[in-house]
C-alpha positions in Angstrom: 0.0 -0.3 0.2 3.1 2.9 0.7 4.4 1.8 -2.7 1.1 2.2 -4.4 0.1 5.2 -2.1 3.8 6.9 -3.1 3.3 6.3 -6.7 0.4 8.4 -6.7 2.2 11.1 -5.0 4.7 11.5 -7.3 2.0 11.1 -10.3 0.3 14.4 -8.9 3.0 16.0 -8.2 5.0 15.9 -11.6 1.4 16.8 -12.9 1.2 20.0 -10.7 4.4 21.0 -11.5 4.3 20.2 -15.5 1.5 22.1 -15.1 3.4 25.0 -13.5 5.8 24.9 -16.5 3.6 25.0 -18.9 3.8 21.6 -19.7 0.5 20.5 -18.8 -2.6 19.5 -20.6 -3.8 22.3 -23.2 -6.9 24.6 -22.1 -10.0 23.2 -23.9 -10.7 24.8 -27.0 -14.3 25.4 -25.4 -13.3 27.9 -23.0 -10.9 29.3 -24.8 -12.7 32.7 -25.4 -13.4 33.2 -29.6 -12.2 36.4 -31.2 -14.4 38.8 -32.3 -14.3 41.5 -35.1 -16.2 43.9 -37.5 -16.3 44.0 -41.0 -17.7 46.9 -42.4 -18.5 47.1 -46.3 -18.5 50.9 -46.4 -15.9 52.7 -47.6 -14.2 56.2 -46.9 -16.7 55.4 -43.7 -16.3 57.7 -40.7 -17.8 56.9 -37.8 -20.7 58.4 -36.0 -20.5 59.6 -32.3 -23.1 56.4 -31.3 -21.0 54.0 -34.6 -17.7 54.8 -32.2 -19.7 54.2 -28.6 -21.2 50.9 -30.4 -17.4 49.6 -31.6 -16.0 50.0 -28.7 -18.3 47.9 -26.9 -18.0 45.2 -29.0 -14.3 45.4 -28.5 -13.5 44.3 -32.2 -9.4 42.3 -31.8 -9.9 43.2 -35.6 -11.9 45.3 -38.2 -12.2 45.0 -42.0 -12.5 48.0 -43.3 -13.9 48.3 -46.6 -10.8 49.9 -48.9 -12.4 49.3 -52.5 -14.2 47.9 -55.5 -11.2 46.8 -58.7 -12.8 47.3 -61.8 -11.8 46.1 -65.8 -11.6 48.7 -68.5 -10.5 46.7 -71.5 -7.8 44.9 -70.1 -6.6 46.9 -67.7 -7.3 47.1 -63.9 -8.5 50.1 -62.2 -10.2 51.3 -58.8 -14.1 51.1 -59.5 -14.1 54.4 -57.2 -11.2 57.0 -55.6 -9.2 55.0 -52.4 -10.2 57.2 -49.5 -8.5 55.9 -46.9 -9.5 56.5 -43.4 -7.9 56.1 -39.1 -10.2 54.5 -37.7 -10.9 55.3 -33.5 -10.0 52.5 -32.1 -6.6 50.3 -31.9 -7.7 47.5 -33.3 -6.3 45.6 -35.8 -7.1 47.0 -39.4 -7.3 45.3 -42.5 -8.0 46.4 -45.5 -10.9 44.7 -47.6 -10.7 44.8 -51.7 -13.5 43.9 -53.7 -15.4 43.8 -57.1 -17.6 45.1 -59.3 -19.6 42.5 -61.4 -18.0 43.9 -64.4 -15.0 43.1 -62.8 -15.6 38.8 -62.4 -17.4 38.9 -65.5 -14.1 39.5 -67.2 -12.2 37.7 -64.9 -12.2 34.4 -66.5 -11.0 36.3 -70.4 -7.8 38.6 -68.3 -4.5 36.6 -68.7 -3.2 35.9 -65.3 0.6 36.8 -65.3 -1.3 40.4 -66.7 -4.5 39.7 -63.5 -1.3 39.1 -61.4 1.1 41.7 -62.3 -1.7 44.7 -62.0 -3.4 43.6 -59.0 -0.4 43.5 -56.9 1.2 47.1 -58.2 -2.9 48.1 -57.3 -2.9 46.6 -54.0 0.9 48.0 -53.0 -0.3 51.3 -54.4 -3.0 51.7 -52.2 -1.1 50.9 -49.2 1.2 54.0 -49.4 -1.3 56.1 -50.6 -2.8 54.4 -46.9 0.0 55.3 -44.7 0.5 59.0 -46.7 -2.5 59.7 -44.8 -1.8 58.0 -41.1 -3.4 55.2 -41.4 -2.0 51.3 -41.4 -3.1 48.2 -41.9 -1.8 44.5 -41.0 -3.1 42.5 -44.0 -5.5 43.2 -47.0 -9.0 40.0 -47.6 -10.2 39.9 -51.6 -13.8 39.6 -50.9 -13.8 38.5 -54.7 -16.8 36.0 -55.8 -14.6 34.1 -57.3 -16.6 32.0 -60.1 -13.4 30.2 -61.9 -12.2 27.0 -59.9 -10.3 26.5 -56.5 -7.0 25.4 -58.8 -6.9 28.7 -61.1 -7.7 31.5 -57.5 -4.7 29.7 -55.7 -2.3 30.2 -57.9 -3.4 33.5 -58.3 -3.4 33.9 -54.6 0.1 32.5 -54.5 1.1 35.5 -57.0 -0.3 37.7 -55.4 0.9 37.4 -52.0 4.5 37.2 -53.3 4.1 40.7 -54.3 2.9 42.2 -50.9 5.6 43.8 -49.0 6.0 41.6 -45.2 4.9 41.3 -43.3 0.8 42.1 -44.4 -1.1 39.1 -44.4 -2.8 37.8 -46.9 -6.4 36.3 -46.4 -9.6 35.9 -48.3 -13.8 34.9 -48.5 -14.2 31.5 -48.7 -18.1 30.4 -49.4 -19.6 27.6 -48.7 -20.4 26.0 -51.2 -16.6 25.6 -51.8 -16.8 23.0 -49.4 -19.3 20.9 -50.8 -16.9 18.5 -52.1 -13.5 18.3 -50.9 -12.3 20.9 -48.8 -10.0 23.4 -50.7 -7.0 22.9 -48.9 -4.4 23.9 -51.1 -6.0 27.0 -51.8 -6.7 27.4 -48.0 -2.9 27.0 -47.3 -1.5 30.4 -49.5 -3.7 32.2 -47.0 -3.0 33.4 -43.5 -6.3 32.9 -42.3 -9.7 33.7 -44.5 -13.5 34.1 -43.6 -16.0 31.2 -44.0 -19.1 33.3 -46.1 -22.4 31.6 -44.4 -24.2 33.8 -47.1 -25.0 32.5 -50.8 -26.2 34.7 -53.4 -28.5 32.3 -55.0 -31.6 33.0 -56.5 -34.8 31.3 -55.5 -36.5 30.1 -58.3 -40.2 31.7 -56.5 -42.1 32.8 -53.4 -42.4 29.5 -52.1 -38.9 28.3 -52.5 -37.5 32.0 -50.6 -35.8 30.5 -47.2 -33.7 32.2 -44.8 -30.0 33.7 -45.8 -28.5 31.3 -43.1 -30.2 28.0 -41.8 -28.5 28.0 -38.5 -29.0 24.4 -38.3 -26.2 23.7 -41.1 -23.2 26.4 -39.1 -21.3 23.1 -37.1 -21.2 21.2 -39.7 -20.0 23.7 -41.8 -17.2 24.8 -39.3 -16.1 21.1 -38.9 -15.9 20.3 -42.4 -13.6 23.7 -43.1 -11.4 23.0 -39.7 -10.2 19.5 -42.1 -8.2 22.8 -44.4 -5.8 22.9 -41.1 -6.0 27.1 -41.6 -7.4 29.8 -39.1 -10.2 31.0 -39.9 -13.6 33.4 -39.0 -17.2 32.5 -39.3 -19.1 35.4 -41.0 -21.8 36.6 -38.6 -24.3 38.7 -41.4 -28.0 39.1 -42.1 -28.9 41.1 -44.8 -31.8 41.9 -46.6 -33.1 41.5 -50.1 -36.1 41.4 -51.9 -37.6 40.4 -54.9 -39.3 41.4 -58.4 -42.7 37.9 -58.9 -44.2 37.7 -62.1 -48.3 37.4 -61.0 -47.7 33.2 -61.3 -45.6 34.2 -57.8 -41.7 33.2 -59.9 -38.6 35.2 -59.6 -37.8 37.8 -62.0 -34.7 39.8 -60.2 -33.3 40.6 -57.3 -33.4 44.2 -56.2 -30.3 44.5 -54.7 -29.8 45.3 -51.0 -33.2 48.0 -51.1 -34.4 47.6 -47.0 -38.8 47.0 -47.7 -38.8 49.7 -45.0 -37.3 52.1 -47.1 -39.6 51.1 -50.6 -42.2 51.5 -48.1 -41.6 54.9 -47.9 -40.4 56.5 -50.7 -41.9 54.4 -53.8 -46.0 54.3 -54.0 -46.1 50.7 -52.7 -48.3 48.8 -50.3 -47.9 46.3 -48.2 -49.4 42.9 -48.8 -48.5 40.6 -46.6 -46.1 39.8 -43.7 -45.3 36.6 -41.9 -42.7 34.9 -40.1 -39.8 32.6 -41.7 -38.9 29.1 -41.0 -36.6 26.5 -41.1 -38.4 23.4 -42.1 -41.8 25.5 -43.5 -41.7 28.5 -45.3 -44.6 29.8 -42.7 -43.3 29.4 -39.6 -46.0 27.3 -37.6 -43.7 27.1 -34.4 -41.9 29.4 -33.0 -38.8 27.5 -32.1 -38.1 27.3 -35.9 -38.0 31.0 -35.9 -35.7 32.1 -38.4 -35.4 35.3 -37.2 -36.7 36.8 -41.0 -39.4 37.6 -42.4 -41.3 37.8 -45.2 -42.4 40.9 -46.4 -45.2 41.2 -49.9 -45.3 44.9 -51.1 -47.4 45.5 -54.2 -46.9 48.9 -56.5 -49.7 50.9 -56.2 -48.6 53.4 -58.9 -45.7 53.5 -61.7 -42.6 53.9 -59.7 -38.6 53.6 -60.8 -36.6 51.3 -57.8 -32.9 51.0 -58.7 -32.7 50.3 -62.1 -36.0 48.5 -62.8 -39.4 50.1 -63.3 -42.5 48.9 -61.0 -45.4 49.3 -63.2 -48.7 49.2 -61.0 -50.1 45.8 -59.8 -45.9 44.1 -59.6 -45.1 42.5 -56.6 -42.2 42.3 -54.5 -41.1 39.2 -52.1 -38.4 40.6 -49.5 -36.8 38.4 -47.1 -36.0 40.7 -44.2 -33.5 40.1 -41.1 -33.9 40.9 -37.4 -31.2 41.1 -34.6 -33.0 37.3 -34.3 -31.2 36.2 -37.2 -28.1 37.7 -35.8 -28.2 35.9 -32.7 -29.1 32.6 -33.2 -26.0 32.7 -35.8 -23.6 33.8 -33.0 -25.1 31.3 -31.2 -25.0 28.4 -33.3 -21.0 29.4 -34.5 -19.9 29.6 -30.5 -21.6 26.0 -29.2 -19.2 24.5 -32.3 -15.9 23.9 -31.1 -12.8 23.8 -33.4 -9.2 24.0 -33.0 -9.1 26.5 -36.4 -12.1 28.7 -35.4 -10.8 31.4 -34.5 -13.8 33.7 -34.0 -16.5 35.5 -35.9 -17.3 38.1 -38.2 -19.7 40.8 -37.0 -20.6 42.5 -40.9 -21.9 45.6 -41.1 -23.0 47.7 -44.3 -25.7 50.7 -42.7 -28.8 48.9 -44.0 -29.9 46.5 -42.3 -28.8 46.4 -38.2 -27.2 49.6 -36.9 -23.9 49.1 -35.1 -26.1 49.6 -31.6 -28.6 46.9 -31.9 -25.4 45.2 -33.0 -23.2 46.1 -30.1 -26.3 44.8 -27.9 -26.4 41.6 -29.6 -23.4 40.5 -28.2 -23.2 42.2 -25.0 -26.5 41.0 -24.0 -28.5 44.0 -23.5 -32.3 44.4 -24.2 -33.4 45.2 -27.5 -37.2 46.0 -28.4 -39.0 49.0 -29.3 -40.4 51.3 -27.1 -42.7 53.6 -27.5 -42.9 57.6 -26.6 -46.2 59.2 -28.2 -46.0 63.5 -27.5 -48.8 65.9 -28.7 -49.1 70.0 -29.0 -51.1 72.1 -30.2 -50.4 73.9 -33.8 -53.4 76.6 -35.1 -56.5 74.6 -35.1 -54.6 70.9 -35.2 -53.6 68.8 -32.9 -50.4 67.4 -34.0 -48.7 64.1 -32.7 -45.9 62.2 -32.4 -44.8 59.0 -32.0 -41.2 58.3 -31.4 -39.3 54.6 -31.1 -36.9 55.0 -28.8 -36.4 51.5 -28.2 -33.4 49.4 -29.8 -35.2 47.5 -31.2 -37.5 48.1 -35.2 -41.4 47.1 -35.1 -42.6 44.3 -36.6 -43.2 45.1 -40.4 -46.9 43.9 -40.3 -50.3 45.0 -40.8 -51.2 47.0 -37.9 -48.2 46.6 -35.9 -48.3 49.8 -34.2 -51.0 51.1 -32.4 -52.0 54.2 -31.1 -55.2 55.3 -29.2 -55.9 58.9 -28.3 -58.0 59.9 -25.7 -59.7 63.7 -26.3 -61.3 65.7 -24.1 -62.6 69.3 -24.4 -62.6 69.3 -28.4 -64.2 68.5 -31.2 -62.5 67.0 -34.2 -63.2 67.9 -37.9 -60.5 66.4 -39.8 -57.9 63.3 -39.4 -54.6 63.7 -42.2 -53.1 60.4 -41.2 -50.0 60.9 -42.1 -47.4 58.2 -42.0 -49.8 56.2 -40.4 -52.0 53.7 -43.0 -55.1 53.3 -40.6 -57.2 55.7 -38.4 -60.4 54.2 -36.6 -62.8 56.8 -34.7 -65.1 55.5 -32.2 -68.8 55.9 -31.9 -69.1 58.5 -28.7 -72.0 56.9 -26.0 -74.0 59.4 -24.7 -72.8 59.1 -21.7 -69.0 60.7 -22.5 -70.4 62.2 -25.9 -68.2 65.2 -25.5 -65.1 62.5 -25.4 -63.4 61.5 -28.7 -61.3 58.3 -28.8 -58.9 57.7 -32.1 -57.0 54.5 -32.7 -54.0 55.2 -35.4 -52.7 51.6 -36.7 -49.2 51.9 -38.5 -47.5 48.7 -40.3 -43.9 49.5 -39.1 -41.4 52.2 -36.6 -38.1 51.8 -37.3 -35.4 52.7 -34.8 -35.2 56.2 -33.7 -38.0 57.3 -36.6 -41.4 59.5 -35.8 -44.7 59.0 -36.8 -46.5 62.3 -37.2 -50.0 62.5 -38.0 -52.5 65.8 -37.4 -56.1 66.4 -36.3 -57.8 69.2 -36.9 -60.1 70.3 -33.9 -62.7 72.8 -32.3 -62.8 73.5 -29.0 -65.7 72.4 -26.6 -65.1 74.3 -23.4 -62.0 75.8 -21.4 -58.8 73.8 -22.2 -58.3 70.2 -24.4 -56.6 67.1 -22.2 -55.3 65.3 -24.7 -54.4 60.8 -23.2 -52.4 58.8 -24.8 -51.5 54.1 -24.3 -49.4 52.9 -27.4 -48.6 49.0 -28.1 -46.3 48.1 -30.7 -45.9 44.3 -32.0 -42.1 43.0 -31.9 -40.3 41.6 -34.0 -38.4 38.6 -32.1 -40.3 37.3 -29.7 -43.9 37.4 -30.8 -45.6 39.0 -27.9 -47.2 43.1 -28.4 -45.6 45.7 -25.6 -47.9 48.0 -24.5 -47.7 51.5 -22.8 -50.2 52.7 -20.5 -52.5 55.4 -20.8 -51.2 58.5 -19.5 -52.2 62.5 -20.4 -49.8 64.1 -23.0 -51.9 67.3 -23.8 -53.2 69.7 -21.2 -53.4 73.4 -22.1 -56.8 76.8 -21.9 -57.7 77.5 -25.5 
């Protein structure tokens, strides 16, 4: 017994000493914190005060900043627009992102490989030097090119481009998950210091029935495990992006309209909301809340001829839009964090200025509350009651009929005319005999964005010595399928 005890004691002491000297077992992969990075898809971007605060709250180790897009004129490469590199307000590691125009991507197969590489190398070196002259230095370049050529061709290009870049500049690239459907292109990946795994697909749906979420979070774990086989460090892109499609009368997709927000379509063009429904993973029309993808399908219809981008919409034509909420990004990040990996370094948070604002993204990763919250104000101007409803919360409302409801109770005035303004519908309740001096109005809107203000006007005439207005509100949360209510409060009291 004594010998056995001594051996155990020596083993325990040896492990303890080994651990103190750095010879212990490696830290479990799950315990290593994931790196956060932010991807800013806006060239010449300058952060507002709110965006700077959001960035500091996120605390990214790396920031991928869009530098510009490569274009081609004949057989000569050039930048699509003048480069304006700008410094960022954080000490994060800066990586310049280089994209390509549609024309550049389409003409790639017809360009000489040697000429392409030589011109790319020259343009990239020129960009780095131009940035240095204005006090902006980067640690690497990232190629975000939707290459349709073979992985072998892209591998050769990456190897030759890298040879033309100054050291110790890193080279990374965006790799779509589609490239892992067969054998993972390990030889290509080894030409890079790291890569960003893009989960979002650019595939266009055939029709309304086949419209699905931009990312199926159920598959994220399997994709991470597959690309672990490449043996190269990588980040997984966390990204939500809305998109609209033009439909024919049978519901087939005619074309994609790019990154146009449905809310902007409702505001700026003569479109009306036909229908919206939550998009599921198992079923397009979600029936079980746990199947919610974090995105909605929104159907819009043109009420007049209008131009949207490079398309002309005619009366009656319909658009189907995929509208993401913060829940979509939350589900992606949860799936990324839940999948262990030796080569997975973290995730990038994609920001374009078109979908989720940085403030929402920051609250999302830091565990803050995301929900809409309405405040209602009223004032009398001349003979009109001006109604202002503002969303002061950190989340937009759902986009659906009657997503926003504001109820007014007016005392001491009669209503002559109602101007709905930003509201889609106004309902006036019939007065009963015992409260004939009261006017009750309910205003409805299909949606209110973060920081948005909905306005309406009510023409009134006095019925007494003073006017008093009371208001209550309800707003539909886009993520939790609940209606958030604010109690009735007095918003106006003044003598005539």
